[in-house]
N, C-alpha and C positions, 0 to 999 in steps of 0.2 A: 732510321729514315733512309730512303734511297736517294740517289743524286737528283731525282726528278721532283723532289718535294719543293714547296715554295721557299724562297730565300728567307732567312731568319729575320732580316730587317723589315720585311713586309708584315710581320705579325706583332701585335701589341702584347704586353705582358699578360693580360687576361686570357688571350687566345692560347698562349704558350702553356698556361696552367691547365686549360680545359682540354687541349689536344689529346693527351694520353687516354682520357676517358671517352674519346669521340672517334674511335677507329673501327667501330663495329660495322657500320654501313655508311654509304655516301650520303643518305638522307639525314644522318645525324651530324653532319658537318656544321661548324659554327654559323649561326644566322647573322645576317648583316643588316636586317631591317631596322633594328633598334639602335644601331650605331650612328654616330654623327656622320654627316656627309664627308667623304674624304676630299682632300684638296685636289684641285685639277691636276691631272696626270698628263705627262707628255706621251707622245706616240710610242716612244721606246719603253716607257714604264708600263704602258698598257700591254705592249707585246710581251714584256717579261712576265706580267701577271697572268697573261693568257697561256703562257707556255706549259704550266703544269696540268692544264685541263685534260689533254689526251691520256696522260699517265693515270689521272684520278679515275678515269672511266674503266681502266683495265688494271687489275691487281698484278703486282710484279710476280715473276715466276717463283721467286723465293718464298712468297706467301702462299702460293697455290700448290707448290711441289710437295709430294708426300711419298713415303716409302715404308715398307713393313720391317719391323725389327722385333727380335725376341728380347725381352727385358726381365732381368732378375729383380722382382719387386720386394723381396725380403728373403730371409734364410729359412730353410725348412724342406718341405716335400716337393714333389714334382710340379705341383700346381703353383709354385712360387715363380716359375718361369712362364711368362705370358706373352702372347703375340700381340703387339701394339702397332699403331700407325704413327710415325714421326712426321711432323710437318716442317716445311722450310728446307730449301736446298742448302747443303753444307757448303761452307766457303773453303777455298784452297789457300794455304799459306805457301810461301816460297819453299820449293823442294818437295812439295806434296803432289800426289796424284789421286784422282777420284776413280774408283773401281766399281763397276756394276757386277755384283756378286752372283755367281751361278751356283756354287756349292760351298759348304763349310764342313769342317771336321769336328767331331765330338771326341773329347779326351777325358781321362780320369780326373784331371785337374778341374774340369768343368763340374763334375759331380761334387768334388770337394768344395768348390766355390759356392755351389747352391746351398751347402750346409754351413757356410761361413768358416770353412777350414782352409781356404786358400788366400793367403794374405796379400798376394799380388793383384787381386781384383779390387777395384775401387768399391766403395760402399754402395748398396742399392739405393735408388733404382739405377741399374747399369746393364748394358748389353754385354753378355759374355762372348766367348769364342776367341781362340788364338790363331786360327788359320782359315783361309778361304781361297777360292780361285775365281777368276772372272775376267772381265774385259775393261781396259782403261777407257774412261769416257772424257776425262779432262785432265789437263796438266797445269800445275802451278808454275810460278816463275822459276827460272834456273834449273828446270828439269830438261836435260839434254839427251839422256840415254834411254828415254821411253817416248812412245808416241801414242796418240789416240788410236784405239783398235788393237793394241797389243794384248795378247792373252797372257795373264800372269798368275802366279801363285803368291800368296801373301802370308807373312808371319808377323803377328803383332801381339802385344801383351793382352789386349782384350778388344771387344767391340766388333768382332767379325760376323756375328750371327744376325746379319741384316742385309737388305737388298742393295744397299749402297754404302760404301766405306771411303773415308779419306785417310790416307796413310802416307808416311814419308816414302819417297820413291825407292830409298835404299832397303825398305822392308818388302819390296816386290822382286820377283824373279821370273824371267821370261820362260814360258812353257815351251818345251821342245816340240817340234813338229810331230803331230800324231798323238800327243798326250791328251787324254780325256780330262774334263774338268773334275771328275770324281777322283782320278789318280792324283791330280794336282793338289786337291784339298787334303788328300791322305798322306802326302809326303812330308811337309815341313816339320811338324812337331815330333812325330814318331821317328822319322829317319835321321833328323839332325840330333835328336836325343841319343839314339842308338849309336850313331857314328862317333859323336864326341866321347861318349862313355867308353866305347871299345878301342878307339884308336888314339884319342888324346889322353884320356885318363888311363885306360887299360893297356895301351901299347901292345895290342894283340899281334901275335906272331905265329908262324906255322907250328904245328904239333902241340898247340896248347889246348886246354879244356876250359869250357865256359858253362856256368849255370844260368839259364834264362828262366826266371819265374814268370808266370802268366804268359806262357809261350804262344798262346793262341790269340793274345791281344794285339793291338796295333804296334806297340814298341817291341813286344816279343817276336812278332813275325819279322819286323824290320831288323832286329838284332840277329835273328837266325840267318836271314838272307845275307847280311853283311859279313857274318862269320864265315859263310861259305865262299866268300871272295878271297879268303886266305887258305892256303893249302893245309890239309890234314888237321883241321880244328874239330875237336869233339864237342858237341853241344848236348848238354842235359837240359831238358825242358819240362817244367811242371805244368800240367793241365789235366782237366777231367778226362776220363777214359774215352768218352764219346768224341773227343777232339784229337786223339792220338794219330789216327790215320792221316789226317790233314797236315798236322805239324811235322809228321815224319816225312811226308812228301815234300814239305817246305825246307827240310834240311836238319831237323832235330834228330840227332843220333840215338839218344836214349830218352824216350818220353816216359814220364813218371806221373802216375795218378796220385796227386797229393791228398785226395780224399780217402783213399783206402790204403795207401802205403806211406811209410816213413821215408821221405826223400833222402834224408841224411844217410840212413842205413843202405838204401839202394845205391847211392853214389859211392859210399865206402866199399861196397862189394865190387863195383866195377873199377873204381879208381882209388885204391887204398892210399895212395900218396896225397890225394886231395886235388883241388882245382886251382887254376891260375887266375880266373876272374869269376866273380859272382856279381850279377846285376840284380839289385834288391829293390823292388818297388813296394815291398810289403811293410817293412818296419817291425817293431816289437820283437818278440822272441825269434822270429825268422832272421832278423839281422844277426843275432848272436849265433844262431845255427850256421848261417852262411860264413861268418867270420871263422868259426871253428873248422869249416871245410877247406879253408885255404891252405895251399902249399906254402912253404917259405918263399918269399918274394911275391906271394899272391896278393890280389887286390879285390876288396869289396867296395862296390860303388852303389851307394844308396841314393835313389832318385824318386822315392815316393813313400806313401804311408797308407796303402790300400786297406790295411787291417783296421785303420782308424774309422773307416766308413761303417763298419759293423760294431765298433767298440765305442769307447768313451771319446767324446769330442774334446780335442785339445788344440791349441794353437801350434802350428808347425814349428815355430821358433822354440816354444816350450819343450816340445818333443825332442828337437835337435839338441837343446841345452842339456836335458836329462840324459840323453843318449851319450853326449860327449863327456858328461861328468862320470858316467858309469865306466867308460873306456879310459878316462884319464886316471882313474884309480889304479888301472892295470897297465900304466905306461911301460913298466919294466917288461911285462909279458909281451907287449907290442914290439918292443925293441928286440927281445930275445927271439920272438917268433918270426922276425923279418917279414911281417905282413903289414899291409897298409889298408886304411879305411878312408874313403873320401865321399863327399856328397856332390850331387849334380842337380841343378835346377835351371832349366832352360829360361825361365822367366827372369833370371837375374843377368842375362846376357844382352839386355836391351842395347847397351852402348857398344857391344863387341860386334859391330857390323862387319868388320873384315873377317873375323873368325867364322861368323855365321855364313857369310858369302862364300868363303873357301870351302866349308863343309857342303854347302848346297851345290856348289859347282861340281864337286866330286860325285855327289849323290845323283845329280842330273846326268852326268856322264855314264855312271853305272846303269841308270835307267835306260838310256839310249842304247847301251851295249846289251841290254836284255838280262843283265845280271841281278837286278832287283826289280820288283814290281809289287806295289801295294795289293793286298787282298782286301777287296771290298766285301764286308759282311752283309750290309743292308743299307738302303737309302730311305730316308724319311723326309716328309715335307715339314716346313717350319711349324705347321699346325700340329704335328705329331711329336713334338719335342719330349713330352712326358713318356711316350712309349719308347723313344730312342734312348733316353736316359735310364729307364727301367731295364732295358735289355742289357745295357753295359753294366749297371750296378749289380744285376743278378748274374753277371759273367756268362751270359748266354751267347755272346758274339764270338765269332772266329774271324778276326781281322778288324778292319776299320768300319765304324759307323759314320755314314755321311748324311748331312742335311742338305736338301735342295731348296732353293728359294722359289722354285716354280710353284705357283699357287695350286692347291688341290682343286680338281674338277668337282662339279656338283655331285656327280655320281659317287666319287670317292668320299666326299663329305657325308653323304647319306649312309654309305657303308661304315664309316667311322662312327656315326651316331648309333647304328645298329650294334656295332661291336661294343661300344661303351655301355649300351643298355644291357646287352648280353653279359658283359663283364660285371656290371652291377648286380644282375640277377645271380650270377655265379658266386660273387662275393657274399651276397645275402644268404645264399644256400650254405656256403661254407661257415658263415657266422652263426647261422641257425643250428648247423650241425655241431659246431663247437659248443654252443650254449646247451644243446641237448646232451652232448657227451659230458659236459661239466655237471649238469643236473644228475645224470646217471652216476657219475663218479661220487658226487656228494651223497646221493641216495645209498650207494654201496658203503660209503664211510659211515653213514648213520646206522645202517644195518649192522656193520661191524661193531660199532659202539654198543648197540643194543645186545649183540651176541656176546660181547666181552663179559658182562656181569653173569650171564648164564653159564659161560665157560668157567668162570671163577667159582660159581656155586657148585658146578659139577665136579671141579677139582677138589673143592672142600669136602664134598660128599664122598668122593673116592678115597680121600685121606682118612676120613672117619671110618670108612669100611676097612681100610688097611689096618688102622689102629685096633679095631674090634677083632679082626682076624689074629693079629699078633697077641692080643690079650687072651684069646681062646687057645 
């Protein structure tokens, strides 16, 4: 109830029971004709009773306010993330700010969350998204270092894929002059992840060598750019051949096509002594390969399990436990090799606001100096979330994929409908072709089966002929 509702003492017990079912329209309010006449009221009582009337004629803003949000409705395919309308204006607690979102970032963790592989996201239905950029619209109590109208970038555990968000003020960072909303949404997750891994965990120094897997992705490009802020760092980057030119321009010293080459052999040829740092977002066998590539005093930093998206679904904790047990068996070899293994997960730094703020401060300074800049691969409307996620999962992107909250124009929507129809037709053709190919294969197998007895008979005849010849 709002503060403008009638005082509780003016409602009898029967009305209090009925009220929850009588909020649909004003015409359905409790009728007074059948009630006994009320006792005479004083002028002040009549005035108090009349007070709520204006509010009743107009619904409060909280009831009429709405905004669009992407919602994960269950685990599975791209269709599990749906665009919905949320009603009611969010309330602000002490220390919080309300941000009108302009753009959001898409991350690999969001793909894993859709498949139920990311344990830090609350259970569906829930709005995903860990980062966004926008403009502050309202302030909660005790917020003194932000003001309405500030342009900010936001880092939060979840809930960023919507037009309006409420977050603690400490989760927001002021955008430098001249920074675009796209760049702002591309910075938090990728650059903080890369920065903390390289400098806090990795202790990156001049003349060292680093392996960056998925070098054309958001974290890969961020890590490469940050490596180039240190003198004479050699960067090995794995990516498909079509992306080599771009990642080389971005600072990768030795690009390696992981699809056609054995990256371990390629690195061994160039750096026989091994590597100082391996950034591992893949997991599985690639983690073991990376560990074996380390020099003494080298560090492997595991921060993802991209291989899981194409493989067996497992809880990340179970994967980490198995991985740890495997390495624990070889504790002696760890000690003798003078190599270290560590894990990084940005989602578990919720309470480390000072550490995040320090990293973000350095990153924004580097951005202003022109030493780092996110590469935006593509921008999609919220309505196109399925296409955006598909592009990342198929590893077609070079850089960051951005979502914009700006609604699609009618012409764009019509184009999308045409594309969907064409895609369905193409998919049908592919399915039909597969079916035809399968039928042809089965027909060939049947022919071979029919041919086999004939071949056997022919062989038997040939043997008989040979026996006859030998007898003669």
